[in-house]
N, C-alpha and C positions, 0 to 999 in steps of 0.2 A: 332710583327706587331703592328702598331699604326694607328689610324684613326683620321682624322681631317677634317676641312672644309676650304673654300676658304680664311679664314682670314690669313692663312699662306702665301698666295700669294698677296692678295689685301688689307689686313688690315681689322680690325674689323669694320671700318666705311663704307666700301663699301657694298651697298645692295646686290651685286651679290655674296657675300661670302657664304650666306646660300644656294645658288643654286649649289655650287661646293663642291664635296666630294673628299677627298684625302686619299688614302690607301698606307701607307708605308710598303712594303713587306720586311720582313727579309729573309736572305739567307736560314734559316732552316724552314720557314713556309711551310705548306702543301698546295696543290692546293685546297683541300676542305675548309680549313679555309679562304683562299682568296675569294673563291666563296661565302661563307657565309657573309664575310665582304661586298662584292659588293651588296648582297641582303639587308644587313642592310642599306647601303647608299641609295638603291632604295626606301626602306620604308620611308626614310627621304625626299623623293620627290626631290632628286637632279636632276638637268638638265645635269650636266656633272660630271663624276666620273673619277678622275685621278688615274691610277694604277702605282705607282713608283716601278720599278723592278730593283734590282741590276743585275750586269752583270752575276753573277753566283747565281742561286737560285733553290730550289727544286720544286717550284710551277709551273713556266712557263719557261721551258728550252727545251722542245721538240715540234715538230710540232703538235702532237696530243693534247698537252695542249692548244695551241691557237685555234685549230679546235673546241675544246669543248667550249672555251670562245666565239668564233664566233657564235656557235649555241646558247649559252646562251644570246648573245646580242640581238637576235630577240625578246625575251620576255621582254626586259627592255625598260622603257620609257626614261631613261637617256642615254646620249652619253658617250661611253667609250673612254678614252684617255690614251695612254701608254707613260710613261716617262721611257726611258732606255738610257744608254750611246750610243753615236753614233757609229755605226759599230758593236755593240754587237749582240750576237745571239738573245736575246729577241727583240731587235729593228728590226732586219731584218725579223724575223718570224712574228711580228705584222704588219710590213709594207706590207708584201706580202699578208696579209689577209685584207688589206684595213682598218686597224685601223689608227686613227690619232696618230702619233708618234712624240714625242719631245725628245731632248737629255737631257734636264734638266728642273727643275721646273722654273728656271729663264726664259728660252725660252718660256715656256708655259705661265708664268705670263706676259711676254712682248706681246704675242699675244692677251691675254685678254685685256690688256690696249689699244692695237691698235684697237680692235673690240668694244670698249666701245661706245654704241649708243649715238648720240646727243640728247639733251632734245627735247621731242616731236616727235622724229623720231620713226616710227614703224618698227619692225623687220619682214621682209618677209621671210616666210619659204617655204617649198616645197608643191606642190600639189600632193596628192596621192603618196608621197614618192619619188618624182623626184626633181632634182635640178632646181632652177629657171633659165630660159634661158634669154639671152639678149633680152630686150623688146623695145629698141629704134627703131629698124627697123620695128618691128611689129606695134608699136604705130603709127609710121609715115605712114605706109601703110594703117592702118585702118582709120586714120584721112583723108588721101588723098582720100580714096574711098568714104567717106561720104560727103565730101565738093563738092560744084558745080565745074564743070570743069574749069570755068573761074577763080575760086579763088585758084585753086591748082597751086602754083608756087614753084619751087625748091628753097630751101634756098641757100644763097651765100656760096661758098666754103671758108674754112678757110685756109689761106696760112701758118700761123705759129701758133702753139698751144703749150701749156705747157704739157709735158708728165704727164700722170696720176700717174706713179710710179717712184720714184727717182731711180737713178742708184744704183745697189746693190754693196755692198762691198764684200771682199773675204770671210768674215764670212757669209754673206747672201747667197753666192753661196753654201757654205757647208750646209746651213740650208734649202735649197730649198726643199729637199725631206721631211723635218720634218714639213713643214707648212701645216696644214690641209686645205682642200677646204672649202670655205664659206658654212655655213649652212649644213654641212655633218651630217647625222644622221644614224640610224640603217638600213635604206633602201639601204645602199651602197652594202649590200650583194646581193641584187636583181638586181644590176646594173653592175655586173661584165662585161657583154658583151654589155653594152649600149654604143653607140657612140655619142659623143657630139661634136658639132662644136665650136671652140673657138670664143670668143667675138672679135669684130674688135678692134684692138689696135689703140688708138687715136694717131695722129701725134705728133711728138716732134719738138723742136726748131731746127733751121738750125744752125749748127756749121761750123766754118771756115775750120776745117780740114776734112770735109766730102764732097766728090764730089757728087753733086746732079745729079741723073740719069735723063735721058730725057724720056718724054712721059710715065711716070709711075704714074697712078692715086693713090692718097692717100686720105683715108677717114678722114674727120675732126671730131670734137666733135659732130656736128649735120650733119650727113651724108645725102646728098641729095638723094631723092628717085625718080627714073625716070621710068615712065610708058612706056610700049611698044607703039610705034607709028605705029603699023602695021595696025590699023583701025581707021577711023575717030571717032570724039567724039560722033556723033549721033549713030553710030553703037554700041559703048560701052555702051550707056545708055540702049539700048535694050537687053543687055546681062548680066543682074544682076545676073542670076543664073550660069553664066559661070565663070571660074577661070580667074583672072586677073594676068598679068605677070608684075612683079616688078624687075627692074634691080638694083642689089646691087653691088657696086664696091668691088673687092677683097682687102684684106689688102696689103699694099705696101711691097716690098722686096727691101731693099737698101743695097748697098755695100759702106762702108766708103773708104776714100782715102787711098791708099797704100795697098788695099786688106786685111786689118787687120780685124779680126772678131769684131763685135759690141756686147758688153755685153747686157744681157737682161735688158730692161728698159732704155738703153742709149739714148741720144738725137739723133734724126734723122730729116732731113729736110722735111718740109711740101711742097707738090707740088699740084698745082691746076690741077684736071683732065681735059684733053682736051675735047673739045666738041664732037669729033668723037670717044671717047673711047667706047669700047664694053665690056659689063659686062655679066656674066652668069645669066640666068633667074631662079628665084625662084618662085614657084607657091604658092599663098596664097589663101586659101579657102574663099569663100564669107560668108556673115552673115547667109545665109540660111543653108550652110553646118554646121556652128557652132551650129545653132538651132537643127539640126538633131543629132549632137553629144550629146547635153545636154539631148535630149529625150532618147538616147540609153544608157546613163550612168546608170540611175536607173534600167533599165532592166538588164544590166550586173551585177549590185550589187545584185539584187534579185536572179539571177542565181547562183552567188557565194555563197550566204547564203544557198540556197537549196542544192547545192553541198557539202557544209561544213557538213551539218547534214546527208546527204545520204552517203557520203564517209568517215564518221568519222573513222570507223575501219581501212580503208586504210591509213588515215593520221597517226593513232597511230602506224602503222607498219613502216611508213617512219620516223616520229618524235617520237622516243621511249620516253614515259613519265618516268621521274626520280623524286625521292623524297629524300630529305635530312632531317633527323630527329635528333634534338639535345636534349639530356636529361641532366638535372642537377640533380645529385643524392641527396638524403636526407643526411644532415649533422647534427651532434649533438655535442654540446660543453659540455665537462665534466669539472667540477670544484669542488675542495675539499681542505680543510685545514688539514694538518697532523702535529702532534706534535712529534718532534725529540729531542734527548738529546745528548749534546756534553760533553764527560767525559775525565778526565785526565787518561791516561793509554790506555789499549787495548779496543776499542769499540766493541759492539755486534750488528751486523746489524739486527738481528732478533728482537731486543727490541723495536724500532730501535735506534741505537746510531751511532755517528760520533766522530772523534778524536778532542780533545782540547789540548792546550798547554799553560803553564805559561811563561811569559816573564819577564826578570829582567835586569835593566841597572842602573849603578851608576856612578856618576861623581867624579873627583878628588876634593880635597879641595882647594879653592881659598880664598885669603885674600885681605882685602882692609882697608887702614888706612884713617881715617877722623878726622877733627878737632872737639874738644868738643865745644858745643854751649852754655852750662850753665855758668852763671856768678853770684858771690855773694860778699857782703861787710862784714868784721869783724871789729867792733869798738875796740878802745884801751881798754886794761885791766889793772886795778890798781894792783900794787904790794902789797903784804901783808907780815906781820911779827909780831914779839913780842917785846914789850917794858918792861923794868925792871925799877921800881921806887925805889930809896933809900932815907930813911928819917933818918937824923942824929939828928933831934931835939928831945926834950923831950915830945912832944905831937904828937898825930896822925894828919896826913894831908890827905885832900881829893882832888883828881884830877878829875874834871868833864870830862864826855865823850866829844869827839870832840875837845879836846885840841890840838892845832897845835904845832908841834915841827919841827924845821928846822935843817936838818942834816948838817954835815960839807961840803957835796957836793952841798948844796943848795936846796935839795929836801925836800918838806914838807910832814910830815906824821901826822896823828891824831890817838888818841886812840879810840877804839870802845866803851868802857864802862867807867862808873864812878868808880874810884878806890880809896879806903881808904888805905893809907900807915900807918902802925902802928908806934908808937914812937920808937925811938932807945934807946938802953940800952948800954951806953958806956962800953966797946969800940965798941960794936956791933951796927949796923944800922938796922932800920926797912925796910923790903923789901916787895914789891908787884909787880905783873906782870899783863899785859893786852895785848890783841891783838890790832893791829893797821894796817893801810893801807896808801898807798901813796895818797896824795890829787889828783894828776894828773895821768891819765892813761898812759901807755906806758912802754917801757923797762927801761926808766930812773928811774922809781920808785924802781927798783931792787937795793937798796943801799947795800953796803957791811956791814959786821959786824962792830960794834962800830963806824959807821958813825955818830951815836948819842952817845956822851960820855961827862960826866960832864956838861950836859946841865941843867941849872937851870930851875926850874919849879914853876910855879904858884906864882911867886913873893916872894917866901920864899927861903932864902939862904940855908936852911937845906935840901931841896929836889932836887935830880938830877935824870936824866933819861938816859938810855943807851939801844941800840939794841945789845944784846949779839950775835945775829945771823943775817945773811943777809936777806933782804926782797926779796921775790921771787914772780913769777907769773905775773909780769908786761909785757904786750905785746903792741906793737904799732898797730894802726888801719891799715887794709889791704883789697884789692879787689882781688878775685881769680876766676879761671875757673874750672868748674866741668863737668862731663859727664852726659848727659841726656839720657833717654831710647830711644828717637826718633833718637839720633845719631846712636845707635846700630841697630835699626829697619830699617832705611833708607839704611844703608850700606848693611845689610843682604838682603833686598828686591832687590837691584840692582844685587847683586851676584846671588840670587836665580833665577831671571828672565833669566839671561844669561845661567846659568847652566841647568835650566829646559828645555829650547829650545834645547840645545845640547844633553841632556840626552834623551829627547823624540825622537830625530832623531836617536840616537843609538838604541833605543827600536824598532822603526818602521823598521829599517833595518833587524830586526830578523823575521818580518812577511814574510812568504813564499808565493809563487804564489798559488792562490786558497784559501788562508786563510783570515779570516775577524775578526777584533777586536770586542769583544762583547760590549765594551764601551771604551771611551777615556782612555788613560794611566793615572794612578794615580801617581803623583809625590810629594814627601815630602822632604823639605829642612831641614838640621841640621845646626844650627848657634852657633858659639863660639865667645868670645871677651876677650881681656886682661884687660879690665876695666869694672867695674859694674856701673850701673846708680848711680849718686851722688858722685862718686869718684872725688877727686881734681886732674884733669889732663887736659892738653890742647889738647891731641889727644887720639884716641881709635882705636885699630886694630881689625877688625871683620873678621872671617873666616866662609865659608859656603860650604856645600856638599849636592847634590841632589840625591835621589834614586827614580827611576820610575819602576812601575810594571804594568802588563797587562795580558790579557788572550785572546787567539784567538781560533776559531773553523774552521774546514775544510768546507768552504762554498761550494766548488765544489762537495764534496762528499754528502753534505746535499741536494743540488739540484738534483743530480743524484738519491739519495735514494728516495726523494719525488716523482720524475718523475716515477720511477719504481713502487712505491706504487700505483700511479694513473693508470698506464698501466695494472697492475695486479689485480686491485680492482674489484672483481666479482660483488659487489653490485652496481657498477656504469657502468660496461661494457654494451654497447647497444646490443651486440650480435655478433655471429661469422661472420656475413656478413659485419660487419663494420670494417674498418681499420683506424688506426690513421694516419693522414697526417700532414705534417709540423713538428713543434716542440712542446714539452710540456714546457710551460712557468712556471717558479717557482719564487716565491718572498718570502723572509723572512719578515713577517709582525711584528714579535716581537722576541727579544732575551733577556732573563732574567737570571741573576745570581742566583744560588741556593747554597745549602749546599755542602761542600767539593769541591768547585770550579766547580760544575756541571752547565751547561748552558741549559736552556729550550728554544727550537726554535719552533715557529709557522710558518709553510711554506705553502703558498697558491700555488696550482698547477692548471693549466688550459691546456686543449688540445681539438682538434677537431677530431672527428671520422666520416668517410664518408662511405656510403653504396657502396659496390663493386659489379658490375654486371659481371658474368662470361660469357663465350661464349654461353653456352646453354640458359641462360636467354636472351641474346641479340637476339639470333635466334628465341626464342619464342615470343619476342616482335615484331619482324619483321613479323612473321606469323600472329600475332594478328591483326595488322593494315593493312595488305595487302588487297587492293581492297576497303578499307573503305574510306568514305569521310573525308576531312580534319578535320571537327568538331568532327565527331565520333572518329577518331583516337586520337585526343587530349584528348577527354573525357576518352577513354579507357586507355591511357597511364597514366593519372593522378590518375587513380584508382589502378595502379599497385604498389606493395610494393617496396619501395626504390626510387620512382620517386618523386622529389620535383617540378621541373618545366620542361616544354618541349616546343619545337617549331618545326614547319614543314614548309619546303620550297619545292614547287612543280615546276617542269620544264616540259614543253610540256603537252600533254594530254588535258583534259578539264579545268585544273587549279584548280579543286576542289576535285578530287579523286586520291588516292594514287595508284600506279601500283599494279596489281595483282601478278606480278612476284617479289618475295622478292630479287632477284638479282639486281633489279633496285631501291632498297630502301637502302640508306646509313644511318646507325644509329650510331651517335657519342655520347659517354658519356663524357660530359664536366668535366674538372678537377675543384676541389674545393680547394681554397688556404687554407693552414693551418696557424698557428700562427708563427710569426718570433721568432727566438731564442733570449734569453736574454744573453748578453755577460757576462762572468765570468772572472775576471782577472786571 
């Protein structure tokens, strides 16, 4: 069941929305719950309460249900409107009991828009619970009786007038029975046998296809009032206390051309009544008669009040008082945090423990070759060797360091040290040796052996120099590429990122339904390369492999174990009369890794326990409040164990005292909603 206001029909900006209540009845709603909803809307001071009934429902599907609703309507200030499908059982039962019935909310909303009052216009209601009657003829008669005889002239007849109601469509014809009468209220139940004369229908336009009948009077918008001419004017002045006779023409009855039926509200020709037309006489009481009635009304009301108090017991027998009592039981929310342990192996529920598992995933090795980014320059290197000096003269000779010698190939070499060559002893020569190097760097300085031979030295013909061995070590200048550490790291990072994502996916596939990782997977890459940092190489090939590990615990078992601990916790249980409703909500607040791969879990548990009334307690409560006043009954109920809130609705009786017969007291214990379940994958 859902309750709303007129904003569903008129919008939130319409000031009439607050005066309209709407009750959407579900097929399985009980009759008592719907009656309670009607009383709730009554307390909101609704002027109209729309009851939306499905074709099949448990609340109002039998004649006795609507008889009870009709009886309840007498005590309501608001007007009850029934919304039910056209031709359905609820629609027909409600219409037979003079309820305002609509086939849909759209039809009801359309009627509200059509009845919207113009600004400044006042809404006229009934007097003493009766419908307002047509007042044009009465006003005309009253006015004509108060004016002087010479000023009373009949108004001219209207030959052609616009119909007050447009011609109905086929849909309107089907909805004729669903349109409530204007200003209908709860007094309709007292008017089942009341006979009302219809208002005179105003004339319509003359159509070409309608044959105008002859000598048929038609009343126009302002119907002329004709006084009886049976006595002269002087005689009528002397008879103020007598009743006056006013002739009112009857409504026209027209037949269209071709004898076809005319729809309700269709155009009809206007005809001027002939001067010799005869009309039925209607008696209108004089002003003195009205004054007598106004004196009699207070006397009648006084007699009714006296009779109400004198015959009150008799009224109670006819209109049996009923009471509906609604009790909201006491509810308590239990909350506690329990510590659980997830272990590898077989868990012990008594400790309490749940299952944990280790996860492992490894990728294959992938390689990637990249260019080396390091560059360096090597300058030219001078060749080195040994020079041998020979002295054939009779005295020693000195060769200063840095003496330049030119080889047969044109390369220049110099000695490194100052050398003294001893004098020769014929036939032997003096010999001395010294290190030397090429003047210019490069491989050209690597002169072969004896590239220096019989070379005179130092301007002395007796000294010669030779290189008995080749010069070596001379290298040309060069620029080369080498491997930097960043080359290896960048290639390894790209491989590790790709492999880590794939390996984590492999690990997550091992997580079973109801399990939860205690922390994100731990992934470690292993990197290899065919070149080390600083090696002279233009490329380097890097290989990588990733290993991921993790640990999960059985979250579903942890939630179930914590919920069972709360349900069986004797230190928190409110008592045997309380029952847990809804679900116990569990939340893991903390998961911490410990020694031996054990996981410590902090689980918060919450639940709601509600007091339960048994049949004996309900019977005792009904006996307790039987015959008590409404205020005393409310006070007594609030003092009872297990009662949180209560409300009482009275029907019939004096409106302030509960029935003495407990069979006429309905006591409903309202349900208290529990907590919603927390979804576990």
